[in-house]
C-alpha positions as CSV (number, residue, x, y, z in Angstrom):
1,X,159.4,-22.1,-63.1
2,X,159.8,-21.2,-59.4
3,X,160.0,-24.3,-57.2
4,X,159.4,-24.4,-53.4
5,X,162.4,-25.5,-51.4
6,X,162.6,-29.3,-50.9
7,X,162.2,-30.6,-47.4
8,X,162.0,-34.2,-46.5
9,X,160.8,-33.3,-43.0
10,X,157.7,-31.6,-44.4
11,X,156.7,-34.7,-46.3
12,X,157.3,-36.9,-43.3
13,X,155.3,-34.6,-41.0
14,X,152.3,-34.4,-43.4
15,X,152.4,-38.2,-44.0
16,X,152.2,-38.7,-40.3
17,X,149.0,-36.7,-40.2
18,X,147.1,-37.9,-43.3
19,X,148.9,-41.2,-44.1
20,X,151.6,-42.0,-46.6
21,X,149.1,-42.7,-49.3
22,X,147.5,-39.2,-49.0
23,X,150.6,-37.1,-49.4
24,X,151.8,-36.9,-53.0
25,X,154.0,-35.0,-55.4
26,X,152.1,-32.2,-57.2
27,X,150.3,-32.9,-60.4
28,X,151.1,-30.4,-63.2
29,X,147.7,-28.7,-62.8
30,X,148.6,-27.9,-59.2
31,X,151.4,-25.6,-60.2
32,X,150.2,-22.1,-59.3
33,X,151.3,-19.5,-61.9
34,X,154.5,-21.4,-62.5
35,X,155.2,-22.0,-58.8
36,X,155.4,-25.7,-58.0
37,X,154.4,-26.8,-54.5
38,X,156.5,-29.3,-52.5
39,X,153.8,-31.7,-51.5
40,X,150.0,-32.2,-51.9
41,X,148.2,-33.2,-48.8
42,X,144.7,-34.7,-48.9
43,X,143.1,-34.7,-45.4
44,X,140.0,-36.8,-44.7
45,X,138.4,-34.6,-42.1
46,X,138.6,-31.3,-40.2
47,X,140.9,-32.7,-37.5
48,X,143.5,-33.5,-40.1
49,X,143.2,-30.0,-41.6
50,X,143.8,-28.7,-38.1
51,X,147.0,-30.7,-37.7
52,X,148.3,-29.6,-41.1
53,X,147.6,-25.9,-40.6
54,X,149.0,-26.0,-37.1
55,X,152.2,-27.6,-38.4
56,X,152.5,-25.2,-41.3
57,X,151.9,-22.2,-39.0
58,X,154.7,-23.3,-36.6
59,X,157.1,-23.7,-39.5
60,X,156.1,-20.8,-41.7
61,X,155.0,-23.0,-44.6
62,X,152.7,-21.5,-47.2
63,X,149.5,-23.5,-47.8
64,X,147.2,-23.2,-50.8
65,X,143.7,-24.7,-50.3
66,X,142.7,-26.6,-53.4
67,X,139.3,-27.9,-54.6
68,X,138.8,-28.5,-58.3
69,X,141.4,-26.0,-59.4
70,X,139.0,-24.0,-61.6
71,X,139.7,-20.7,-59.7
72,X,143.4,-21.1,-59.1
73,X,144.3,-18.7,-61.9
74,X,143.0,-15.7,-59.8
75,X,145.2,-13.5,-57.7
76,X,148.8,-12.5,-57.7
77,X,151.6,-14.9,-58.4
78,X,152.8,-16.4,-55.1
79,X,156.4,-16.2,-54.0
80,X,156.3,-19.8,-53.0
81,X,153.9,-22.7,-52.3
82,X,154.9,-25.3,-49.8
83,X,151.8,-27.4,-49.3
84,X,148.7,-27.8,-51.5
85,X,145.8,-28.8,-49.2
86,X,143.4,-30.8,-51.4
87,X,139.8,-31.3,-50.2
88,X,139.3,-34.2,-52.6
89,X,138.4,-36.6,-49.7
90,X,136.2,-34.2,-47.9
91,X,133.4,-35.1,-50.2
92,X,130.5,-36.4,-48.1
93,X,126.9,-35.4,-47.6
94,X,126.9,-34.7,-43.9
95,X,123.2,-33.9,-43.4
96,X,120.2,-33.6,-45.6
97,X,116.6,-32.9,-44.6
98,X,114.5,-32.7,-47.7
99,X,111.4,-31.7,-45.8
100,X,113.2,-28.9,-44.1
101,X,115.0,-27.8,-47.3
102,X,118.4,-27.9,-45.6
103,X,121.7,-29.5,-46.6
104,X,125.2,-29.9,-45.1
105,X,128.1,-31.1,-47.3
106,X,131.9,-31.5,-47.1
107,X,133.4,-28.8,-49.3
108,X,135.3,-31.2,-51.5
109,X,132.1,-32.3,-53.1
110,X,131.7,-31.4,-56.7
111,X,128.8,-29.0,-57.5
112,X,127.4,-31.5,-60.1
113,X,127.4,-34.3,-57.5
114,X,125.3,-32.2,-55.1
115,X,122.9,-31.2,-57.8
116,X,122.4,-34.8,-58.9
117,X,121.6,-35.9,-55.4
118,X,119.2,-33.0,-54.8
119,X,117.4,-33.6,-58.1
120,X,116.4,-37.1,-57.0
121,X,114.3,-35.3,-54.4
122,X,113.0,-32.7,-56.7
123,X,115.2,-30.0,-55.3
124,X,118.3,-28.0,-56.3
125,X,120.9,-25.5,-55.1
126,X,121.1,-22.3,-57.1
127,X,124.9,-22.5,-57.5
128,X,126.0,-22.7,-61.1
129,X,129.7,-22.1,-61.5
130,X,131.5,-22.9,-64.8
131,X,132.5,-26.6,-65.1
132,X,130.3,-28.0,-62.2
133,X,131.7,-31.5,-62.8
134,X,135.0,-30.2,-61.4
135,X,134.2,-27.1,-59.4
136,X,133.8,-27.9,-55.7
137,X,131.5,-26.4,-53.1
138,X,134.5,-25.1,-51.1
139,X,136.1,-23.5,-54.1
140,X,132.8,-21.9,-55.2
141,X,132.4,-20.4,-51.8
142,X,136.0,-19.3,-51.4
143,X,135.9,-17.5,-54.7
144,X,132.3,-16.4,-54.4
145,X,131.6,-17.8,-57.9
146,X,128.1,-17.4,-59.3
147,X,126.5,-18.0,-62.7
148,X,123.3,-17.0,-64.3
149,X,121.2,-18.1,-61.3
150,X,122.5,-15.1,-59.4
151,X,120.0,-12.8,-61.2
152,X,117.0,-14.8,-59.8
153,X,118.3,-16.2,-56.5
154,X,121.0,-13.8,-55.3
155,X,124.6,-14.7,-54.5
156,X,125.7,-17.8,-52.6
157,X,125.9,-15.6,-49.5
158,X,122.1,-15.4,-49.6
159,X,121.5,-19.1,-49.1
160,X,124.6,-20.4,-47.3
161,X,123.3,-20.6,-43.7
162,X,126.3,-22.1,-42.0
163,X,129.9,-22.9,-42.4
164,X,132.8,-24.7,-40.6
165,X,136.4,-23.7,-41.3
166,X,139.9,-24.1,-39.8
167,X,141.8,-20.9,-39.2
168,X,145.4,-20.5,-40.2
169,X,146.8,-21.4,-36.8
170,X,144.8,-24.6,-36.7
171,X,141.5,-23.9,-34.8
172,X,138.1,-25.1,-35.9
173,X,135.6,-22.3,-36.1
174,X,131.9,-22.1,-37.1
175,X,129.4,-19.5,-38.3
176,X,125.7,-19.9,-38.7
177,X,124.1,-23.3,-38.4
178,X,121.9,-25.9,-40.0
179,X,118.7,-23.9,-39.8
180,X,117.7,-20.6,-41.4
181,X,117.1,-18.8,-38.1
182,X,120.6,-18.8,-36.5
183,X,121.8,-17.4,-33.2
184,X,123.2,-13.8,-33.0
185,X,126.8,-13.1,-33.6
186,X,129.3,-12.1,-36.2
187,X,128.4,-13.5,-39.6
188,X,131.6,-15.5,-40.1
189,X,130.2,-17.4,-43.1
190,X,129.7,-14.2,-45.2
191,X,133.3,-13.2,-44.2
192,X,134.7,-16.5,-45.5
193,X,132.8,-16.4,-48.7
194,X,134.9,-14.6,-51.3
195,X,138.0,-14.6,-49.1
196,X,139.9,-16.8,-51.5
197,X,141.2,-19.1,-48.8
198,X,143.1,-16.5,-47.0
199,X,141.3,-16.6,-43.7
200,X,140.8,-20.3,-43.2
201,X,140.1,-23.6,-45.0
202,X,136.4,-24.2,-45.4
203,X,135.7,-27.8,-44.4
204,X,131.8,-28.0,-44.6
205,X,128.9,-25.7,-45.5
206,X,125.2,-25.7,-44.8
207,X,122.7,-24.4,-47.4
208,X,119.0,-23.6,-47.8
209,X,117.9,-25.6,-50.9
210,X,115.0,-24.9,-53.2
211,X,112.2,-26.9,-54.9
212,X,113.0,-27.7,-58.5
213,X,110.6,-25.7,-60.9
214,X,108.0,-27.9,-62.6
215,X,108.4,-26.0,-65.9
216,X,111.2,-23.9,-67.3
217,X,111.2,-22.0,-70.5
218,X,113.6,-19.5,-72.0
219,X,112.8,-16.5,-74.2
220,X,115.5,-15.1,-76.4
221,X,115.6,-11.5,-77.4
222,X,118.1,-9.5,-79.5
223,X,119.1,-5.8,-79.5
224,X,121.3,-4.0,-82.0
225,X,122.8,-1.5,-79.6
226,X,123.7,-1.2,-75.9
227,X,121.2,1.7,-75.6
228,X,118.3,-0.5,-76.7
229,X,119.6,-3.3,-74.4
230,X,119.8,-1.1,-71.3
231,X,116.3,0.4,-72.1
232,X,114.9,-3.2,-72.1
233,X,116.7,-4.1,-68.8
234,X,115.3,-0.9,-67.2
235,X,111.8,-1.8,-68.4
236,X,112.1,-5.3,-66.9
237,X,113.2,-3.8,-63.6
238,X,110.1,-1.6,-63.5
239,X,107.8,-4.4,-64.5
240,X,106.3,-7.1,-62.2
241,X,108.3,-9.8,-64.0
242,X,110.7,-11.8,-61.9
243,X,112.5,-14.4,-64.1
244,X,114.7,-17.0,-62.4
245,X,117.6,-15.9,-64.7
246,X,118.3,-13.1,-67.1
247,X,121.6,-13.4,-68.9
248,X,123.1,-10.9,-71.4
249,X,125.7,-11.9,-74.0
250,X,127.6,-9.5,-76.2
251,X,127.8,-9.9,-80.0
252,X,131.3,-11.3,-79.9
253,X,130.5,-13.4,-76.9
254,X,127.8,-15.4,-78.6
255,X,130.2,-17.8,-80.3
256,X,131.1,-19.2,-77.0
257,X,127.5,-20.0,-76.0
258,X,126.4,-21.7,-79.2
259,X,129.9,-22.8,-80.4
260,X,131.4,-22.3,-83.8
261,X,129.8,-23.7,-86.9
262,X,132.8,-26.0,-87.4
263,X,135.4,-27.5,-85.1
264,X,138.4,-25.2,-84.4
265,X,141.8,-25.4,-83.0
266,X,141.7,-23.6,-79.5
267,X,143.7,-20.7,-80.9
268,X,142.0,-20.5,-84.2
269,X,139.9,-17.4,-84.4
270,X,138.5,-15.3,-87.3
271,X,137.4,-12.0,-85.7
272,X,136.3,-10.2,-88.8
273,X,133.9,-12.8,-90.0
274,X,132.5,-13.3,-86.5
275,X,131.9,-9.5,-86.0
276,X,130.0,-9.3,-89.3
277,X,128.0,-12.5,-88.7
278,X,126.6,-11.4,-85.3
279,X,126.3,-7.8,-84.3
280,X,123.4,-8.1,-81.8
281,X,123.3,-8.3,-78.1
282,X,121.4,-11.4,-76.9
283,X,119.2,-11.6,-73.8
284,X,118.1,-15.0,-72.4
285,X,115.1,-14.7,-70.0
286,X,114.4,-17.9,-68.1
287,X,111.0,-18.3,-66.6
288,X,109.6,-20.8,-64.1
289,X,105.9,-21.4,-63.8
290,X,102.7,-22.7,-65.2
291,X,101.3,-22.3,-68.7
292,X,99.5,-19.1,-67.6
293,X,102.7,-17.6,-66.2
294,X,104.5,-18.5,-69.5
295,X,101.7,-16.8,-71.5
296,X,102.1,-13.7,-69.4
297,X,105.8,-13.5,-70.1
298,X,105.3,-14.1,-73.8
299,X,102.9,-11.1,-73.9
300,X,105.1,-8.8,-71.8
301,X,108.3,-9.6,-73.5
302,X,106.8,-9.6,-76.9
303,X,105.1,-6.3,-76.7
304,X,105.0,-4.4,-73.5
305,X,108.5,-4.6,-72.2
306,X,111.4,-3.2,-74.2
307,X,111.9,-2.9,-78.0
308,X,113.4,-6.2,-79.1
309,X,110.6,-8.8,-78.9
310,X,111.0,-12.5,-78.6
311,X,112.9,-14.2,-81.4
312,X,113.1,-17.7,-80.0
313,X,111.5,-19.8,-77.3
314,X,113.3,-22.8,-75.7
315,X,112.0,-25.6,-73.5
316,X,113.0,-29.0,-72.3
317,X,116.4,-30.2,-73.4
318,X,117.0,-27.0,-75.5
319,X,116.4,-24.9,-72.4
320,X,118.8,-27.0,-70.3
321,X,121.5,-27.0,-73.1
322,X,121.5,-23.2,-73.5
323,X,121.9,-22.6,-69.8
324,X,124.6,-25.1,-69.5
325,X,126.4,-23.2,-72.3
326,X,125.8,-19.9,-70.5
327,X,127.1,-21.3,-67.2
328,X,130.3,-22.6,-68.9
329,X,130.9,-19.4,-70.9
330,X,134.1,-18.3,-69.1
331,X,135.6,-21.7,-69.3
332,X,134.7,-22.0,-73.1
333,X,136.4,-18.7,-73.8
334,X,139.5,-19.7,-71.8
335,X,139.7,-23.1,-73.6
336,X,139.7,-21.3,-77.0
337,X,141.9,-18.4,-76.0
338,X,144.4,-19.4,-73.3
339,X,146.2,-16.1,-73.9
340,X,143.1,-13.9,-73.2
341,X,142.4,-11.9,-70.1
342,X,139.3,-12.7,-68.1
343,X,137.8,-9.8,-66.1
344,X,134.9,-9.4,-63.7
345,X,133.0,-6.2,-63.9
346,X,130.8,-5.1,-60.9
347,X,128.7,-2.0,-61.0
348,X,125.5,-0.3,-59.9
349,X,122.7,-1.6,-62.1
350,X,122.0,1.8,-63.5
351,X,125.6,2.0,-64.9
352,X,125.4,-1.3,-66.9
353,X,125.3,0.4,-70.3
354,X,128.1,2.8,-69.5
355,X,130.4,0.1,-68.2
356,X,129.9,-2.2,-71.2
357,X,130.5,0.7,-73.6
358,X,133.7,1.8,-71.8
359,X,135.0,-1.8,-71.7
360,X,134.5,-2.1,-75.5
361,X,136.2,1.2,-76.1
362,X,139.2,0.4,-73.9
363,X,139.7,-3.0,-75.7
364,X,139.6,-1.3,-79.1
365,X,142.0,1.4,-78.0
366,X,144.6,-1.2,-77.1
367,X,144.0,-3.4,-80.2
368,X,142.0,-6.1,-78.4
369,X,138.6,-7.6,-78.9
370,X,136.0,-7.5,-76.1
371,X,133.5,-10.3,-75.4
372,X,131.1,-10.4,-72.4
373,X,128.4,-12.4,-70.8
374,X,126.7,-11.9,-67.4
375,X,123.8,-10.5,-65.5
376,X,123.7,-6.7,-65.5
377,X,120.4,-6.9,-63.6
378,X,122.6,-8.2,-60.7
379,X,125.4,-5.7,-61.4
380,X,127.9,-8.4,-62.7
381,X,129.4,-9.1,-66.1
382,X,132.2,-11.4,-67.0
383,X,134.4,-10.1,-69.8
384,X,137.3,-11.2,-71.9
385,X,139.9,-9.1,-73.7
386,X,141.1,-11.2,-76.6
387,X,144.0,-10.7,-79.0
388,X,143.2,-10.3,-82.7
389,X,145.6,-13.1,-83.7
390,X,146.5,-16.5,-82.4
391,X,149.7,-15.0,-80.9
392,X,149.6,-13.8,-77.3
393,X,148.9,-10.1,-76.9
394,X,151.7,-8.0,-75.5
395,X,151.7,-7.6,-71.7
396,X,151.4,-3.9,-72.1
397,X,148.3,-4.2,-74.1
398,X,146.5,-5.9,-71.2
399,X,148.1,-3.5,-68.7
400,X,147.0,-0.5,-70.7
401,X,143.5,-1.8,-71.3
402,X,143.0,-2.4,-67.6
403,X,144.5,0.9,-66.6
404,X,142.3,2.8,-69.1
405,X,139.2,0.9,-68.0
406,X,139.7,1.6,-64.3
407,X,140.2,5.2,-65.0
408,X,137.1,5.5,-67.1
409,X,134.6,3.5,-65.0
410,X,131.9,5.5,-63.3
411,X,132.0,5.8,-59.5
412,X,131.0,2.7,-57.6
413,X,132.2,0.3,-60.4
414,X,135.2,-2.1,-60.2
415,X,137.1,-4.5,-62.5
416,X,139.0,-7.5,-61.2
417,X,141.3,-9.6,-63.4
418,X,140.5,-13.3,-62.8
419,X,142.8,-14.8,-65.5
420,X,145.6,-13.5,-67.7
421,X,149.0,-14.6,-69.0
422,X,151.5,-14.8,-66.1
423,X,153.9,-12.2,-67.6
424,X,151.1,-9.6,-67.7
425,X,150.3,-10.0,-64.0
426,X,153.6,-8.3,-63.0
427,X,152.5,-5.1,-64.8
428,X,149.3,-4.3,-62.9
429,X,147.2,-5.0,-59.8
430,X,144.8,-7.7,-60.6
431,X,142.5,-6.7,-57.7
432,X,142.3,-3.0,-58.5
433,X,142.7,0.1,-56.4
434,X,143.3,-0.6,-52.7
435,X,140.2,-0.3,-50.6
436,X,139.7,2.2,-47.9
437,X,139.1,-0.6,-45.3
438,X,142.4,-2.4,-46.2
439,X,143.8,-1.9,-42.7
440,X,140.7,-3.4,-41.1
441,X,141.0,-6.4,-43.5
442,X,144.7,-6.8,-42.5
443,X,143.7,-7.0,-38.8
444,X,141.0,-9.5,-39.6
445,X,143.5,-11.7,-41.4
446,X,146.0,-11.3,-38.6
447,X,143.4,-12.6,-36.1
448,X,142.5,-15.7,-38.2
449,X,145.8,-16.4,-39.8
450,X,148.6,-14.9,-37.6
451,X,151.5,-16.2,-39.6
452,X,149.9,-15.4,-43.0
453,X,150.4,-18.9,-44.3
454,X,147.2,-19.2,-46.3
455,X,147.5,-18.2,-49.9
456,X,150.3,-15.8,-48.9
457,X,150.8,-13.0,-51.4
458,X,147.8,-13.9,-53.7
459,X,144.9,-11.8,-52.4
460,X,144.4,-8.1,-51.5
461,X,146.1,-8.5,-48.2
C-alpha cells in the first residue's frame, strides 16, 4: 500500500478551514487503489471548498473529491493522494419549485434522498445510478453515471440545467441557472459532467424534474440469439413506441438481476450450470401510460414488433423490484465477483449486435465469461469479464481481452474499464486510445486547475 507523506501542517491548515471535528483520518473505504490519503476534509459549503483548494494549489497537494465512493474504482491508480474532500455535509435542498419543475441541491445529497423528497410531490428525477442509497448527486454528475432511465429520458446532461463548482485554484464558477432557458455562454455544466472531478469540485446542481407516471408496467421478452435481439430493437426504433426504459440483459447477466436460487458466497460461481439454465437474452420494456396505452404496447410487442413476444408482464411492486435490480446490476456483479473486470461499451446504435458478439468472443478467447446489461437503444452497455473459477484471473487475461476487444470494435465504438483488479491496471490503458482532441482537453484542464491537483493522474489528462 502506498501512503501519502505525513504532514502535520496539512492537517492543521485544513482544520483551521473546516473545524477540527471535520478533518479526520481516512476510513478504509477511502483508500484509492491502495493509495491512502493523509486526511479527509468535510467542508460545509462552497466557501470552505474554495479555501481547501486554494491551500492545496499553493502547496501542490493532490485532492480527490469524494461523494459516496461508488465510482472511485474508475481511472488510473494515483501516485499519491493528500486530501480526500468529502461532500458529506453539502447535502441540503437549496431550492425547489414543484410548480416550475425545478430543483437545486447540494451535491453531497444521496440520490435516494432526492427521489424520496420529490416523490412526496408526485415528481422524480430520471437519475438511477447503482446503489442510490449511497451514490451522491455530485458523484453521479462527475462520473456521468446513468441507469435504465437513459433509454427514455436521455443522459443527465439533458436535464441538468445549472451547476456551481470550485476550480482547482479555488475560484467559484457557475454554468446555466435555475430555469430551463438560460443565458448564452459556454456550457460549463456539460463540460463538468463526466470530467471525473478533474476540472473542479461540483458543489451544487440544478435540475429539471418530471411528473411521476401514474401507471408503470413492464413487458418481458426473450430472444435466443443476438441476431433476433437486434432485429427486435431495430423494429422498436422504427415503430411509434416510446417506452420510458428498455433494458437488455445477456444470458449470463440474468442471474444478477433476479439473484441465484440459493444464497451463495460472493466468490461462489457455477458457470456451467448457469449457462445451461439460461441461454436467452432478456429485454425489459417499461411503459408509462393509461390502460389504453398499455393495451397498445401489449398488441405491438406481442405480435407486430420483433419475433420474441411477451413472456411476462409486471406491475406494481413487481415492476419496481425488477427495475431496482436492473439499476443495481453492476453493483451486484461486483459484490459477487470482486476479481471481475467491469467495462462500459459505447457504440452507434446500429452496431449493438456486432459489439455484443465481439465482446463475447474476446472473453471466450481469453478464457473468461462475459455478462452484460444495458440499453443498446441509447448506445450503452455495461459488461463484466469474469473468471471461470473463484480464483482471480491473471492480469494478462484481462489485458489481452481488452486489447483484443478494442482492436475488433467497429469504427465509432469505445470500451472503458471502470473496475478491475489493481494489478491488472498497470498492463493497459483503462480509458482507451488517446483522443484526437487530447491537447485541447489539456489546455482546458490547465485553465481550470493550473497545478493539476484534482484527481491527478487518474483521468485521460
